C-alpha positions in Angstrom: 174.6 81.1 -31.9 170.9 80.1 -31.6 172.0 76.6 -30.6 174.1 77.9 -27.8 171.3 80.1 -26.5 168.9 77.2 -26.4 171.5 74.9 -24.8 172.5 77.5 -22.2 168.9 78.4 -21.2 167.8 74.8 -20.9 170.9 73.5 -19.1 170.9 76.3 -16.6 167.2 76.0 -15.9 167.5 72.3 -15.7 170.4 72.5 -13.2 168.6 75.0 -11.0 165.4 73.0 -11.1 167.0 69.6 -10.4 169.0 70.9 -7.4 166.1 73.0 -6.0 163.7 70.0 -6.5 166.0 67.8 -4.4 166.0 70.3 -1.6 162.2 70.8 -1.8 161.6 67.0 -1.6 163.8 66.8 1.5 160.9 68.5 3.4 158.1 67.3 1.1 158.9 63.9 -0.4 155.9 64.0 -2.7 156.5 66.5 -5.5 153.6 68.8 -6.3 154.0 71.6 -8.8 151.9 74.1 -6.8 153.7 73.4 -3.5 157.1 73.5 -5.3 156.3 76.9 -6.9 155.1 78.2 -3.5 158.3 77.0 -1.9 160.4 78.7 -4.6 158.5 81.9 -4.1 159.2 81.9 -0.4 162.9 81.2 -1.0 163.1 84.1 -3.5 161.3 86.4 -1.0 163.8 85.3 1.6 166.7 86.6 -0.5 165.4 90.2 0.2 165.1 89.7 4.0 167.5 91.3 6.4 168.5 87.9 7.9 169.5 86.5 4.5 172.6 88.6 4.4 173.6 87.6 7.9 173.1 83.9 7.1 175.1 84.2 3.9 178.0 85.9 5.7 177.9 83.3 8.5 177.9 80.4 5.9 180.8 82.0 4.1 182.9 82.5 7.2 182.2 78.9 8.4 183.1 77.4 5.1 186.1 79.6 4.4 187.7 79.5 7.9 188.9 75.9 7.5 189.8 76.0 3.8 191.2 79.6 3.4 192.2 80.8 6.8 193.2 84.5 7.5 193.9 86.7 4.5 193.6 83.7 2.1 189.9 83.9 2.3 190.0 87.4 0.7 192.0 86.0 -2.2 189.3 83.4 -2.7 186.6 86.1 -2.3 188.2 88.2 -5.1 188.3 85.0 -7.3 184.7 84.2 -6.5 183.6 87.8 -7.2 185.5 87.8 -10.5 183.9 84.5 -11.5 180.4 85.8 -10.7 180.9 88.9 -12.9 182.5 86.9 -15.7 179.6 84.4 -15.7 176.9 87.0 -15.4 178.3 89.3 -18.1 179.4 86.6 -20.4 176.2 84.7 -20.5 174.0 87.8 -20.6 175.8 89.1 -23.7 176.0 85.7 -25.3 172.2 85.1 -24.8 170.6 88.6 -25.2 173.1 90.8 -27.1 173.6 89.5 -30.7 176.5 91.9 -31.2 178.5 90.4 -28.3 180.3 92.2 -25.5 181.8 95.6 -26.1 182.8 98.8 -24.3 183.2 99.1 -20.5 181.6 95.7 -19.8 184.2 94.1 -22.1 187.0 95.9 -20.4 185.8 94.8 -17.0 185.4 91.3 -18.4 189.0 91.2 -19.5 190.2 92.6 -16.1 188.0 90.1 -14.3 189.5 87.3 -16.4 192.9 88.3 -15.1 191.7 88.1 -11.5 190.1 84.7 -12.3 193.3 83.3 -13.8 195.4 84.4 -10.8 192.7 83.1 -8.4 192.5 79.7 -10.2 196.3 79.4 -10.0 196.1 80.2 -6.3 193.4 77.6 -5.6 195.3 75.0 -7.5 198.4 75.8 -5.5 196.8 75.8 -2.0 193.9 73.5 -2.3 194.5 70.9 -5.1 196.0 68.4 -2.7 192.8 68.4 -0.6 190.9 67.2 -3.6 193.2 64.3 -4.5 191.5 60.9 -5.1 192.1 58.0 -2.9 192.2 54.3 -4.0 188.8 53.7 -2.3 187.2 56.7 -4.0 188.4 55.7 -7.5 187.3 52.1 -7.1 183.8 52.8 -8.6 185.4 53.9 -11.9 187.0 50.5 -12.3 183.6 48.9 -12.9 183.4 49.8 -16.6 180.9 47.0 -17.2 178.3 49.1 -15.4 177.3 52.1 -17.5 175.7 53.9 -14.5 177.6 54.3 -11.2 175.3 54.0 -8.1 175.9 55.1 -4.5 178.8 57.3 -5.4 180.2 59.0 -2.2 179.5 62.7 -1.9 183.3 63.4 -1.4 184.0 61.8 -4.8 181.3 63.9 -6.5 182.8 67.1 -4.9 186.3 66.2 -5.9 185.3 65.4 -9.5 183.5 68.7 -9.7 186.6 70.5 -8.4 188.8 69.0 -11.1 186.1 69.6 -13.8 186.0 73.2 -12.8 189.8 73.4 -12.9 190.0 72.0 -16.4 187.3 74.2 -17.7 188.8 77.2 -16.1 192.1 76.4 -17.8 190.2 76.2 -21.1 188.7 79.6 -20.4 192.1 81.2 -19.8 193.7 79.6 -22.8 190.9 80.4 -25.3 190.7 84.0 -24.0 194.5 84.6 -24.4 194.8 82.9 -27.8 191.8 84.8 -29.2 193.5 88.1 -28.6 196.7 87.2 -30.5 197.0 89.2 -33.7 198.4 86.2 -35.6 195.2 84.2 -35.2 192.9 84.2 -38.2 189.2 85.3 -38.0 187.9 81.8 -38.4 190.1 80.5 -35.6 189.1 83.4 -33.4 185.4 82.6 -34.0 186.1 78.9 -33.1 187.9 80.0 -30.0 185.1 82.2 -28.9 182.6 79.4 -29.3 184.8 77.1 -27.3 185.1 79.8 -24.7 181.4 80.2 -24.5 180.6 76.5 -24.1 183.4 75.9 -21.6 182.0 79.0 -19.7 178.6 77.3 -19.6 180.1 74.1 -18.3 182.0 76.1 -15.7 178.8 77.8 -14.5 176.9 74.4 -14.3 179.8 72.8 -12.4 179.9 75.8 -10.0 176.2 75.5 -9.3 176.4 71.8 -8.4 179.6 72.3 -6.5 178.1 75.2 -4.5 175.0 73.2 -3.7 176.9 70.0 -2.8 180.1 71.3 -1.1 179.0 74.6 0.5 175.3 74.3 1.2 175.6 70.6 2.1 172.9 68.0 2.4 169.3 69.3 2.7 167.7 68.8 6.0 165.6 65.6 6.2 161.8 66.0 6.6 160.6 66.4 10.1 158.3 63.9 11.6 
């Protein structure tokens, strides 16, 4: 349990720092800790401004209009809301509550898991084809002699994140279902719970990078 807490805190903090640092350096190429913290503070303060909600809604409408037109965007919205609750409640109880999840939060977690499973199936049905790999995009993976791939196209990164999210989401659904079967032994249930937690962490990290890359897009270049 302690190992998971350390890994979860460090990986989430690292992902947020890395992505925010990239955006900070788009406007200030030379990284300075003081300026970065001041920039972070202004961004956090902006979350509570009246215009932040309007910008968020505008961004959501612009991104969803092409990908989930009409009523489909509300299906995706329900999926996204369920995922946010599952991620927040699951990680909170895993990190801060030694006993684990129980009571009404657990009931809501189970219900949210059902919405997540249905939403994931919906996304795979309606959007999987859009994230298919082309021959040109898979070419970098043929160079196995090079341990580090350079200049990977953004489209390839986004598609890889999409399928990583899909695989980890499937693991989440399967481990949750099997852990509730009465024929599963206690030791097997404990193992499934740990797999569920680590795959959930991977799911959240993948979602953070996907959101930053696919929805927010490239940070604006520095003005001259």
